[in-house]
N, C-alpha and C positions, 0 to 999 in steps of 0.2 A: 195785679194791675187794677187801677181804679177805672172801671168801665163807664161810670157816669161822667167823669172828666174827659175820658177818651171820646165818648159819644158827643159830648158838648163841643169838643174841639173839632170833630168831623163836621158837625153842623155849621160851626162858625167858618170853617175853611171852604166849604162847598157853596155856601149861601150866595156869594157874589156871582158864581157861574150860573145860577138859576134865576137871578133877577131878570125881569123883562123877557123871560124865556129865551135868553141869548143862546144857550147851548142847544135848545130844541130846533132852532132854525138855521144854525151855522152848518154849512155843508162843506166839509173838507175836500170832497171829491171835485167840487167846483173851484175852490180857492187855493188849495195847496196841491198842485200837480207834481211838483218835484222839489227836492231839497238837495243841497250840496254837502250835506254831512251824513254820517252814518245814522241809521234810525233803528231803535230797538222797540219791539212791540211785546208787551207782556199781558197775557189774557188768561182768565180763568174760564174753563169750558162751561161751568154752571154759574157764572157771575150774573147777578141780578141787576147790577147798575150799568154795566157796559155790555152791549150785545156782542157776543163772541163772533158771530158770523160777520157782523159789520167791521170789526177789527181785522178779521181775516181777509175780507174783501179789500179793505184799504191797504193792507200790507202788500197784496198782490198788485194793486193799482199804482201805488206811489213809486216814483222814479227817484232812486237815491244810490249813491256809490256802494253802499252796503246795508242791506236790510236783514234783520234777524227777528224771528218770531219765536217767542217762548210761550208754550201752551201749558197751563196747569190743569190738572184733572178736575179740580173742584172750583168753587167760587174764589174770589180774591179778597174777601173781607179781612180775615185774620191770617191769611196766607198759609195754608196747609202745604208745606213742602215735603 
Protein backbone atom coordinates (compact mmCIF):
# COMPACT_ATOMS: atom_id res chain seq x y z
CA UNK A 1 0.00 0.00 0.00
CA UNK A 2 1.28 3.47 -0.83
CA UNK A 3 1.11 5.16 2.59
CA UNK A 4 2.08 8.59 1.25
CA UNK A 5 -0.91 8.68 -1.12
CA UNK A 6 -3.16 7.22 1.58
CA UNK A 7 -2.08 9.90 4.07
CA UNK A 8 -2.51 12.71 1.51
CA UNK A 9 -6.01 11.43 0.76
CA UNK A 10 -6.91 11.41 4.45
CA UNK A 11 -5.75 15.02 4.84
CA UNK A 12 -7.66 16.12 1.75
CA UNK A 13 -10.87 14.40 2.89
CA UNK A 14 -10.89 15.65 6.46
CA UNK A 15 -9.73 19.19 5.78
CA UNK A 16 -13.22 20.69 5.10
CA UNK A 17 -14.46 19.38 8.47
CA UNK A 18 -11.78 21.29 10.35
CA UNK A 19 -12.03 24.64 8.58
CA UNK A 20 -13.35 27.41 10.84
CA UNK A 21 -13.31 24.87 13.71
CA UNK A 22 -16.76 23.66 12.58
CA UNK A 23 -16.38 20.22 14.17
CA UNK A 24 -14.99 21.65 17.41
CA UNK A 25 -18.12 23.60 18.24
CA UNK A 26 -20.87 21.44 16.72
CA UNK A 27 -22.81 19.74 19.52
CA UNK A 28 -24.81 16.72 18.39
CA UNK A 29 -26.38 16.38 21.84
CA UNK A 30 -28.13 19.72 21.27
CA UNK A 31 -28.87 19.39 17.56
CA UNK A 32 -29.64 15.74 16.82
CA UNK A 33 -31.86 14.36 19.57
CA UNK A 34 -33.47 11.58 17.53
CA UNK A 35 -33.43 9.94 14.11
CA UNK A 36 -36.05 7.86 12.33
CA UNK A 37 -33.54 5.40 10.86
CA UNK A 38 -31.30 2.71 12.40
CA UNK A 39 -27.91 4.01 13.59
CA UNK A 40 -24.64 2.06 13.82
CA UNK A 41 -21.75 3.37 15.92
CA UNK A 42 -18.26 1.97 15.31
CA UNK A 43 -15.55 3.04 17.76
CA UNK A 44 -12.03 2.01 18.67
CA UNK A 45 -11.35 1.86 22.40
CA UNK A 46 -7.94 3.53 21.89
CA UNK A 47 -8.85 5.80 18.98
CA UNK A 48 -6.93 9.09 19.14
CA UNK A 49 -9.15 11.03 16.73
CA UNK A 50 -12.62 10.28 18.07
CA UNK A 51 -13.08 10.08 21.85
CA UNK A 52 -14.51 6.65 22.68
CA UNK A 53 -16.41 7.84 25.77
CA UNK A 54 -18.13 10.59 23.79
CA UNK A 55 -19.36 8.12 21.16
CA UNK A 56 -20.55 5.77 23.89
CA UNK A 57 -22.45 8.60 25.62
CA UNK A 58 -24.09 9.70 22.37
CA UNK A 59 -25.06 6.10 21.56
CA UNK A 60 -26.91 5.89 24.89
CA UNK A 61 -28.46 9.36 24.40
CA UNK A 62 -29.71 9.16 20.81
CA UNK A 63 -33.30 8.06 20.25
CA UNK A 64 -33.57 5.85 17.15
CA UNK A 65 -35.59 2.76 16.16
CA UNK A 66 -32.46 0.58 16.35
CA UNK A 67 -29.01 1.54 17.70
CA UNK A 68 -26.01 -0.77 17.49
CA UNK A 69 -22.60 -0.09 19.05
CA UNK A 70 -19.52 -1.89 17.68
CA UNK A 71 -16.49 -1.58 19.96
CA UNK A 72 -12.97 -2.37 18.76
CA UNK A 73 -10.19 -3.10 21.22
CA UNK A 74 -7.64 -0.85 19.50
CA UNK A 75 -7.71 2.43 17.62
CA UNK A 76 -9.52 2.69 14.37
CA UNK A 77 -6.75 3.92 12.04
CA UNK A 78 -5.93 0.88 9.92
CA UNK A 79 -8.67 -1.14 11.61
CA UNK A 80 -7.20 -4.12 13.39
CA UNK A 81 -10.02 -6.64 13.34
